[in-house]
FIKOLZA-1660 file (N, C-alpha, C; in steps of 0.1 Angstrom, whole numbers, plus 5000, padded with zeros to 4 digits):
% residues 189
   i   px   py   pz ch aa at
   1 8664 8611 0717  A  X  N
   1 8663 8596 0714  A  X CA
   1 8662 8584 0720  A  X  C
   2 8655 8570 0716  A  X  N
   2 8652 8566 0723  A  X CA
   2 8664 8556 0727  A  X  C
   3 8662 8549 0741  A  X  N
   3 8666 8540 0747  A  X CA
   3 8666 8527 0738  A  X  C
   4 8679 8522 0731  A  X  N
   4 8684 8511 0723  A  X CA
   4 8684 8500 0735  A  X  C
   5 8682 8490 0728  A  X  N
   5 8682 8473 0736  A  X CA
   5 8689 8470 0731  A  X  C
   6 8699 8459 0732  A  X  N
   6 8705 8443 0721  A  X CA
   6 8704 8432 0737  A  X  C
   7 8698 8424 0732  A  X  N
   7 8699 8409 0734  A  X CA
   7 8704 8403 0730  A  X  C
   8 8717 8391 0732  A  X  N
   8 8727 8385 0728  A  X CA
   8 8728 8375 0733  A  X  C
   9 8730 8364 0731  A  X  N
   9 8728 8351 0740  A  X CA
   9 8743 8342 0733  A  X  C
  10 8749 8339 0741  A  X  N
  10 8765 8333 0740  A  X CA
  10 8765 8318 0746  A  X  C
  11 8774 8313 0750  A  X  N
  11 8778 8304 0758  A  X CA
  11 8775 8306 0771  A  X  C
  12 8783 8316 0779  A  X  N
  12 8782 8316 0787  A  X CA
  12 8774 8323 0799  A  X  C
  13 8761 8329 0788  A  X  N
  13 8750 8331 0792  A  X CA
  13 8740 8340 0781  A  X  C
  14 8732 8348 0785  A  X  N
  14 8726 8360 0779  A  X CA
  14 8730 8373 0784  A  X  C
  15 8734 8380 0772  A  X  N
  15 8738 8394 0774  A  X CA
  15 8732 8405 0771  A  X  C
  16 8727 8413 0776  A  X  N
  16 8714 8423 0772  A  X CA
  16 8723 8437 0772  A  X  C
  17 8723 8449 0765  A  X  N
  17 8730 8462 0764  A  X CA
  17 8718 8471 0766  A  X  C
  18 8718 8484 0772  A  X  N
  18 8707 8495 0766  A  X CA
  18 8717 8507 0766  A  X  C
  19 8712 8512 0763  A  X  N
  19 8719 8523 0763  A  X CA
  19 8712 8535 0757  A  X  C
  20 8715 8545 0763  A  X  N
  20 8702 8559 0760  A  X CA
  20 8715 8572 0762  A  X  C
  21 8713 8579 0749  A  X  N
  21 8720 8593 0751  A  X CA
  21 8720 8602 0764  A  X  C
  22 8728 8611 0764  A  X  N
  22 8732 8624 0770  A  X CA
  22 8713 8631 0773  A  X  C
  23 8713 8634 0784  A  X  N
  23 8701 8641 0783  A  X CA
  23 8705 8654 0788  A  X  C
  24 8708 8665 0775  A  X  N
  24 8717 8680 0777  A  X CA
  24 8701 8688 0781  A  X  C
  25 8693 8684 0775  A  X  N
  25 8681 8692 0778  A  X CA
  25 8676 8695 0791  A  X  C
  26 8676 8684 0798  A  X  N
  26 8672 8685 0813  A  X CA
  26 8688 8686 0825  A  X  C
  27 8693 8684 0817  A  X  N
  27 8710 8687 0823  A  X CA
  27 8710 8703 0825  A  X  C
  28 8707 8714 0812  A  X  N
  28 8703 8727 0810  A  X CA
  28 8693 8733 0823  A  X  C
  29 8683 8728 0817  A  X  N
  29 8673 8728 0831  A  X CA
  29 8672 8730 0841  A  X  C
  30 8679 8721 0851  A  X  N
  30 8683 8714 0861  A  X CA
  30 8696 8724 0868  A  X  C
  31 8703 8729 0857  A  X  N
  31 8712 8737 0860  A  X CA
  31 8709 8758 0858  A  X  C
  32 8696 8755 0853  A  X  N
  32 8691 8770 0852  A  X CA
  32 8686 8768 0863  A  X  C
  33 8674 8758 0870  A  X  N
  33 8669 8761 0887  A  X CA
  33 8678 8762 0893  A  X  C
  34 8686 8755 0894  A  X  N
  34 8697 8753 0903  A  X CA
  34 8704 8772 0912  A  X  C
  35 8706 8775 0896  A  X  N
  35 8712 8785 0893  A  X CA
  35 8703 8796 0903  A  X  C
  36 8689 8798 0894  A  X  N
  36 8679 8806 0900  A  X CA
  36 8676 8804 0918  A  X  C
  37 8673 8796 0918  A  X  N
  37 8673 8791 0935  A  X CA
  37 8683 8796 0944  A  X  C
  38 8699 8793 0937  A  X  N
  38 8709 8802 0946  A  X CA
  38 8709 8814 0945  A  X  C
  39 8705 8821 0929  A  X  N
  39 8703 8836 0929  A  X CA
  39 8695 8843 0945  A  X  C
  40 8686 8834 0943  A  X  N
  40 8675 8838 0956  A  X CA
  40 8679 8838 0967  A  X  C
  41 8685 8825 0971  A  X  N
  41 8691 8820 0982  A  X CA
  41 8703 8831 0988  A  X  C
  42 8708 8836 0978  A  X  N
  42 8725 8848 0983  A  X CA
  42 8714 8861 0982  A  X  C
  43 8708 8866 0978  A  X  N
  43 8698 8875 0978  A  X CA
  43 8689 8883 0991  A  X  C
  44 8685 8868 0991  A  X  N
  44 8675 8872 1007  A  X CA
  44 8685 8873 1018  A  X  C
  45 8677 8883 1028  A  X  N
  45 8684 8886 1039  A  X CA
  45 8683 8876 1048  A  X  C
  46 8676 8873 1052  A  X  N
  46 8666 8866 1063  A  X CA
  46 8682 8854 1066  A  X  C
  47 8689 8843 1060  A  X  N
  47 8697 8839 1065  A  X CA
  47 8708 8841 1068  A  X  C
  48 8716 8837 1079  A  X  N
  48 8727 8841 1084  A  X CA
  48 8741 8836 1070  A  X  C
  49 8747 8839 1075  A  X  N
  49 8762 8839 1064  A  X CA
  49 8763 8818 1068  A  X  C
  50 8764 8809 1081  A  X  N
  50 8763 8799 1076  A  X CA
  50 8759 8793 1073  A  X  C
  51 8743 8799 1073  A  X  N
  51 8732 8788 1069  A  X CA
  51 8736 8792 1052  A  X  C
  52 8736 8802 1048  A  X  N
  52 8739 8809 1034  A  X CA
  52 8748 8797 1028  A  X  C
  53 8764 8798 1034  A  X  N
  53 8773 8793 1031  A  X CA
  53 8771 8768 1027  A  X  C
  54 8764 8766 1039  A  X  N
  54 8756 8756 1041  A  X CA
  54 8747 8751 1027  A  X  C
  55 8735 8762 1026  A  X  N
  55 8728 8760 1016  A  X CA
  55 8732 8757 1005  A  X  C
  56 8741 8765 1001  A  X  N
  56 8748 8768 0988  A  X CA
  56 8753 8761 0981  A  X  C
  57 8767 8753 0992  A  X  N
  57 8773 8738 0992  A  X CA
  57 8764 8729 0991  A  X  C
  58 8753 8728 0998  A  X  N
  58 8743 8715 0994  A  X CA
  58 8739 8716 0979  A  X  C
  59 8733 8727 0979  A  X  N
  59 8724 8732 0964  A  X CA
  59 8734 8725 0956  A  X  C
  60 8745 8736 0955  A  X  N
  60 8761 8729 0939  A  X CA
  60 8757 8717 0939  A  X  C
  61 8762 8709 0952  A  X  N
  61 8769 8700 0952  A  X CA
  61 8755 8687 0947  A  X  C
  62 8742 8692 0950  A  X  N
  62 8733 8683 0939  A  X CA
  62 8731 8687 0931  A  X  C
  63 8731 8697 0923  A  X  N
  63 8727 8702 0908  A  X CA
  63 8743 8699 0901  A  X  C
  64 8752 8698 0905  A  X  N
  64 8761 8692 0895  A  X CA
  64 8762 8677 0895  A  X  C
  65 8755 8670 0908  A  X  N
  65 8761 8655 0906  A  X CA
  65 8747 8657 0901  A  X  C
  66 8734 8659 0892  A  X  N
  66 8723 8656 0889  A  X CA
  66 8731 8656 0874  A  X  C
  67 8732 8669 0870  A  X  N
  67 8739 8674 0861  A  X CA
  67 8749 8666 0854  A  X  C
  68 8760 8665 0856  A  X  N
  68 8769 8649 0855  A  X CA
  68 8768 8642 0846  A  X  C
  69 8753 8634 0860  A  X  N
  69 8747 8621 0857  A  X CA
  69 8740 8622 0847  A  X  C
  70 8729 8631 0845  A  X  N
  70 8722 8634 0832  A  X CA
  70 8733 8636 0818  A  X  C
  71 8739 8642 0821  A  X  N
  71 8756 8641 0807  A  X CA
  71 8764 8630 0805  A  X  C
  72 8762 8620 0814  A  X  N
  72 8767 8606 0811  A  X CA
  72 8758 8597 0806  A  X  C
  73 8749 8601 0803  A  X  N
  73 8735 8592 0793  A  X CA
  73 8736 8579 0806  A  X  C
  74 8730 8567 0795  A  X  N
  74 8730 8550 0805  A  X CA
  74 8738 8544 0796  A  X  C
  75 8746 8538 0799  A  X  N
  75 8751 8524 0796  A  X CA
  75 8750 8512 0808  A  X  C
  76 8742 8506 0804  A  X  N
  76 8744 8490 0812  A  X CA
  76 8742 8481 0805  A  X  C
  77 8752 8468 0811  A  X  N
  77 8750 8456 0805  A  X CA
  77 8741 8449 0817  A  X  C
  78 8734 8440 0813  A  X  N
  78 8730 8428 0819  A  X CA
  78 8734 8416 0819  A  X  C
  79 8741 8405 0823  A  X  N
  79 8743 8395 0822  A  X CA
  79 8740 8378 0831  A  X  C
  80 8730 8372 0825  A  X  N
  80 8724 8370 0829  A  X CA
  80 8727 8352 0826  A  X  C
  81 8734 8344 0835  A  X  N
  81 8742 8333 0837  A  X CA
  81 8735 8319 0841  A  X  C
  82 8740 8308 0843  A  X  N
  82 8737 8299 0849  A  X CA
  82 8733 8304 0866  A  X  C
  83 8743 8310 0866  A  X  N
  83 8746 8316 0884  A  X CA
  83 8734 8326 0888  A  X  C
  84 8743 8333 0884  A  X  N
  84 8738 8350 0887  A  X CA
  84 8734 8358 0876  A  X  C
  85 8726 8369 0884  A  X  N
  85 8725 8377 0875  A  X CA
  85 8730 8393 0874  A  X  C
  86 8743 8395 0866  A  X  N
  86 8749 8409 0872  A  X CA
  86 8747 8416 0864  A  X  C
  87 8744 8431 0872  A  X  N
  87 8746 8443 0859  A  X CA
  87 8752 8451 0862  A  X  C
  88 8759 8455 0853  A  X  N
  88 8768 8470 0858  A  X CA
  88 8769 8478 0848  A  X  C
  89 8770 8491 0851  A  X  N
  89 8770 8499 0843  A  X CA
  89 8771 8512 0849  A  X  C
  90 8764 8523 0842  A  X  N
  90 8761 8539 0848  A  X CA
  90 8749 8541 0844  A  X  C
  91 8740 8549 0851  A  X  N
  91 8726 8554 0842  A  X CA
  91 8723 8570 0854  A  X  C
  92 8716 8576 0851  A  X  N
  92 8709 8582 0859  A  X CA
  92 8700 8580 0866  A  X  C
  93 8696 8589 0883  A  X  N
  93 8688 8588 0890  A  X CA
  93 8698 8572 0900  A  X  C
  94 8686 8567 0908  A  X  N
  94 8700 8556 0916  A  X CA
  94 8700 8546 0914  A  X  C
  95 8701 8539 0898  A  X  N
  95 8706 8531 0898  A  X CA
  95 8717 8524 0901  A  X  C
  96 8721 8514 0908  A  X  N
  96 8733 8510 0913  A  X CA
  96 8744 8494 0909  A  X  C
  97 8753 8491 0899  A  X  N
  97 8753 8476 0901  A  X CA
  97 8750 8467 0910  A  X  C
  98 8742 8454 0905  A  X  N
  98 8744 8445 0914  A  X CA
  98 8744 8431 0908  A  X  C
  99 8749 8423 0919  A  X  N
  99 8749 8406 0914  A  X CA
  99 8741 8398 0922  A  X  C
 100 8730 8393 0915  A  X  N
 100 8719 8386 0923  A  X CA
 100 8725 8366 0919  A  X  C
 101 8717 8365 0930  A  X  N
 101 8721 8348 0928  A  X CA
 101 8709 8344 0920  A  X  C
 102 8710 8341 0908  A  X  N
 102 8694 8337 0901  A  X CA
 102 8689 8324 0909  A  X  C
 103 8691 8317 0917  A  X  N
 103 8687 8306 0925  A  X CA
 103 8675 8316 0938  A  X  C
 104 8679 8328 0936  A  X  N
 104 8673 8333 0946  A  X CA
 104 8659 8347 0946  A  X  C
 105 8657 8344 0933  A  X  N
 105 8651 8350 0920  A  X CA
 105 8635 8345 0920  A  X  C
 106 8625 8354 0926  A  X  N
 106 8611 8348 0927  A  X CA
 106 8604 8357 0918  A  X  C
 107 8609 8367 0914  A  X  N
 107 8599 8378 0904  A  X CA
 107 8608 8384 0896  A  X  C
 108 8607 8387 0885  A  X  N
 108 8612 8398 0870  A  X CA
 108 8600 8406 0868  A  X  C
 109 8602 8419 0868  A  X  N
 109 8591 8427 0870  A  X CA
 109 8595 8439 0861  A  X  C
 110 8583 8447 0854  A  X  N
 110 8587 8462 0852  A  X CA
 110 8583 8471 0859  A  X  C
 111 8586 8484 0864  A  X  N
 111 8584 8488 0875  A  X CA
 111 8579 8504 0865  A  X  C
 112 8581 8517 0866  A  X  N
 112 8579 8525 0866  A  X CA
 112 8586 8536 0874  A  X  C
 113 8592 8550 0867  A  X  N
 113 8598 8559 0880  A  X CA
 113 8592 8562 0894  A  X  C
 114 8596 8559 0895  A  X  N
 114 8591 8566 0915  A  X CA
 114 8605 8572 0923  A  X  C
 115 8597 8576 0938  A  X  N
 115 8606 8586 0947  A  X CA
 115 8606 8599 0937  A  X  C
 116 8619 8605 0946  A  X  N
 116 8621 8621 0943  A  X CA
 116 8615 8626 0960  A  X  C
 117 8620 8636 0962  A  X  N
 117 8618 8642 0979  A  X CA
 117 8628 8630 0989  A  X  C
 118 8619 8631 0994  A  X  N
 118 8628 8626 1007  A  X CA
 118 8632 8613 1006  A  X  C
 119 8628 8605 0994  A  X  N
 119 8631 8589 0986  A  X CA
 119 8642 8590 0980  A  X  C
 120 8649 8576 0970  A  X  N
 120 8659 8579 0962  A  X CA
 120 8649 8579 0948  A  X  C
 121 8656 8582 0936  A  X  N
 121 8646 8587 0930  A  X CA
 121 8649 8571 0918  A  X  C
 122 8646 8567 0917  A  X  N
 122 8641 8548 0909  A  X CA
 122 8643 8552 0895  A  X  C
 123 8646 8546 0884  A  X  N
 123 8645 8547 0873  A  X CA
 123 8632 8537 0868  A  X  C
 124 8624 8537 0853  A  X  N
 124 8616 8529 0852  A  X CA
 124 8626 8519 0843  A  X  C
 125 8626 8505 0847  A  X  N
 125 8631 8491 0839  A  X CA
 125 8626 8483 0844  A  X  C
 126 8640 8469 0845  A  X  N
 126 8634 8458 0849  A  X CA
 126 8637 8463 0860  A  X  C
 127 8633 8453 0869  A  X  N
 127 8636 8451 0883  A  X CA
 127 8631 8432 0885  A  X  C
 128 8645 8429 0897  A  X  N
 128 8648 8418 0903  A  X CA
 128 8642 8416 0916  A  X  C
 129 8630 8406 0920  A  X  N
 129 8629 8403 0933  A  X CA
 129 8633 8396 0940  A  X  C
 130 8642 8395 0949  A  X  N
 130 8647 8378 0956  A  X CA
 130 8648 8380 0970  A  X  C
 131 8658 8367 0976  A  X  N
 131 8654 8362 0990  A  X CA
 131 8669 8366 0986  A  X  C
 132 8674 8369 1002  A  X  N
 132 8689 8374 1009  A  X CA
 132 8686 8388 1013  A  X  C
 133 8697 8391 1016  A  X  N
 133 8700 8406 1018  A  X CA
 133 8695 8406 1034  A  X  C
 134 8693 8415 1040  A  X  N
 134 8690 8423 1053  A  X CA
 134 8673 8427 1051  A  X  C
 135 8669 8433 1040  A  X  N
 135 8656 8436 1038  A  X CA
 135 8648 8422 1035  A  X  C
 136 8636 8425 1044  A  X  N
 136 8625 8406 1039  A  X CA
 136 8624 8405 1029  A  X  C
 137 8621 8416 1015  A  X  N
 137 8625 8413 1005  A  X CA
 137 8626 8423 0992  A  X  C
 138 8638 8420 0988  A  X  N
 138 8645 8433 0986  A  X CA
 138 8643 8430 0974  A  X  C
 139 8642 8445 0963  A  X  N
 139 8643 8445 0950  A  X CA
 139 8657 8455 0944  A  X  C
 140 8660 8449 0930  A  X  N
 140 8672 8460 0925  A  X CA
 140 8668 8460 0911  A  X  C
 141 8671 8471 0907  A  X  N
 141 8668 8474 0889  A  X CA
 141 8678 8469 0884  A  X  C
 142 8678 8464 0878  A  X  N
 142 8692 8458 0869  A  X CA
 142 8691 8461 0856  A  X  C
 143 8679 8466 0854  A  X  N
 143 8684 8471 0836  A  X CA
 143 8673 8487 0836  A  X  C
 144 8679 8498 0838  A  X  N
 144 8672 8511 0841  A  X CA
 144 8667 8516 0823  A  X  C
 145 8658 8521 0828  A  X  N
 145 8653 8532 0817  A  X CA
 145 8649 8524 0807  A  X  C
 146 8646 8514 0805  A  X  N
 146 8637 8508 0790  A  X CA
 146 8623 8507 0795  A  X  C
 147 8612 8507 0785  A  X  N
 147 8600 8509 0786  A  X CA
 147 8593 8496 0789  A  X  C
 148 8580 8491 0788  A  X  N
 148 8574 8474 0793  A  X CA
 148 8575 8472 0787  A  X  C
 149 8575 8476 0767  A  X  N
 149 8575 8465 0761  A  X CA
 149 8589 8461 0757  A  X  C
 150 8600 8470 0765  A  X  N
 150 8612 8467 0762  A  X CA
 150 8617 8456 0772  A  X  C
 151 8611 8452 0782  A  X  N
 151 8616 8449 0797  A  X CA
 151 8606 8436 0793  A  X  C
 152 8599 8433 0788  A  X  N
 152 8587 8424 0783  A  X CA
 152 8596 8411 0772  A  X  C
 153 8604 8418 0764  A  X  N
 153 8614 8415 0755  A  X CA
 153 8624 8403 0766  A  X  C
 154 8629 8412 0777  A  X  N
 154 8637 8405 0782  A  X CA
 154 8636 8395 0791  A  X  C
 155 8626 8397 0796  A  X  N
 155 8617 8387 0805  A  X CA
 155 8616 8373 0799  A  X  C
 156 8606 8377 0785  A  X  N
 156 8609 8362 0776  A  X CA
 156 8619 8356 0777  A  X  C
 157 8628 8362 0771  A  X  N
 157 8643 8360 0764  A  X CA
 157 8652 8350 0778  A  X  C
 158 8649 8361 0790  A  X  N
 158 8654 8347 0802  A  X CA
 158 8650 8337 0810  A  X  C
 159 8632 8340 0805  A  X  N
 159 8626 8328 0804  A  X CA
 159 8630 8319 0790  A  X  C
 160 8632 8319 0783  A  X  N
 160 8632 8312 0775  A  X CA
 160 8641 8303 0777  A  X  C
 161 8662 8313 0779  A  X  N
 161 8671 8306 0786  A  X CA
 161 8675 8297 0795  A  X  C
 162 8666 8305 0804  A  X  N
 162 8669 8300 0817  A  X CA
 162 8656 8294 0821  A  X  C
 163 8641 8287 0821  A  X  N
 163 8633 8282 0824  A  X CA
 163 8626 8283 0837  A  X  C
 164 8637 8276 0848  A  X  N
 164 8639 8277 0862  A  X CA
 164 8639 8293 0870  A  X  C
 165 8644 8301 0860  A  X  N
 165 8643 8313 0872  A  X CA
 165 8630 8321 0875  A  X  C
 166 8630 8320 0887  A  X  N
 166 8618 8331 0896  A  X CA
 166 8604 8317 0898  A  X  C
 167 8616 8305 0900  A  X  N
 167 8604 8295 0905  A  X CA
 167 8606 8294 0921  A  X  C
 168 8609 8302 0925  A  X  N
 168 8608 8305 0943  A  X CA
 168 8592 8311 0948  A  X  C
 169 8584 8305 0954  A  X  N
 169 8579 8317 0960  A  X CA
 169 8582 8326 0968  A  X  C
 170 8574 8342 0966  A  X  N
 170 8576 8352 0975  A  X CA
 170 8579 8350 0989  A  X  C
 171 8583 8340 0994  A  X  N
 171 8586 8343 1010  A  X CA
 171 8598 8344 1018  A  X  C
 172 8601 8345 1026  A  X  N
 172 8612 8345 1036  A  X CA
 172 8620 8340 1036  A  X  C
 173 8636 8345 1033  A  X  N
 173 8648 8338 1027  A  X CA
 173 8645 8323 1038  A  X  C
 174 8646 8320 1054  A  X  N
 174 8644 8306 1063  A  X CA
 174 8634 8302 1060  A  X  C
 175 8623 8307 1053  A  X  N
 175 8609 8302 1060  A  X CA
 175 8608 8288 1055  A  X  C
 176 8612 8281 1042  A  X  N
 176 8609 8269 1042  A  X CA
 176 8618 8263 1049  A  X  C
 177 8635 8266 1054  A  X  N
 177 8642 8260 1061  A  X CA
 177 8638 8258 1072  A  X  C
 178 8633 8261 1080  A  X  N
 178 8626 8259 1094  A  X CA
 178 8621 8249 1100  A  X  C
 179 8627 8243 1109  A  X  N
 179 8622 8232 1114  A  X CA
 179 8617 8231 1125  A  X  C
 180 8609 8228 1130  A  X  N
 180 8601 8224 1148  A  X CA
 180 8614 8218 1154  A  X  C
 181 8620 8217 1162  A  X  N
 181 8627 8212 1172  A  X CA
 181 8620 8202 1184  A  X  C
 182 8600 8212 1185  A  X  N
 182 8594 8205 1193  A  X CA
 182 8594 8187 1191  A  X  C
 183 8599 8177 1199  A  X  N
 183 8592 8170 1196  A  X CA
 183 8578 8157 1196  A  X  C
 184 8572 8171 1208  A  X  N
 184 8556 8169 1211  A  X CA
 184 8546 8172 1203  A  X  C
 185 8553 8177 1187  A  X  N
 185 8545 8183 1179  A  X CA
 185 8547 8176 1167  A  X  C
 186 8536 8167 1160  A  X  N
 186 8536 8160 1150  A  X CA
 186 8539 8169 1135  A  X  C
 187 8540 8162 1124  A  X  N
 187 8543 8172 1112  A  X CA
 187 8529 8182 1105  A  X  C
 188 8516 8181 1110  A  X  N
 188 8507 8185 1106  A  X CA
 188 8507 8201 1115  A  X  C
 189 8507 8200 1127  A  X  N
 189 8507 8207 1134  A  X CA
 189 8510 8220 1136  A  X  C
% end
């Protein structure tokens, strides 16, 4: 069943809800693959008992975490107000709730799913790039598991209600505010 998207406007701002049913097939496939790997790990004679317990525990934890996440499905709400962009709920992969000042946003965009392996598995959906935080140009997924067409509808609704969103240039957080204290330089230097 596809992801459902609902956009509502009220006095406080725009509320966007995303819901996706459980991924039972993906959870069962992960459980089967994890069980097969655990069976092979247990029956291999090259590992010591300590390595077997360590690898087995990590494998069981990872598989159960993913299975539980897949069985929960997706239920995320995005609230865009005059001041903030607030995303909360739960979704598989590495989605996390966030609160971002709307004044700090300089780009709204769709991104495909990425990551895996040594990197976090990031969902496809609406991403916000903003100034602030410890990173040079941080970004955050605020609506996971929506496709490009759904993302464009959300972006249009946000720009229609809050046309000043994303008007900041994509430069460092403090760059426009730095002033040279060297009195020998003129403004043009």
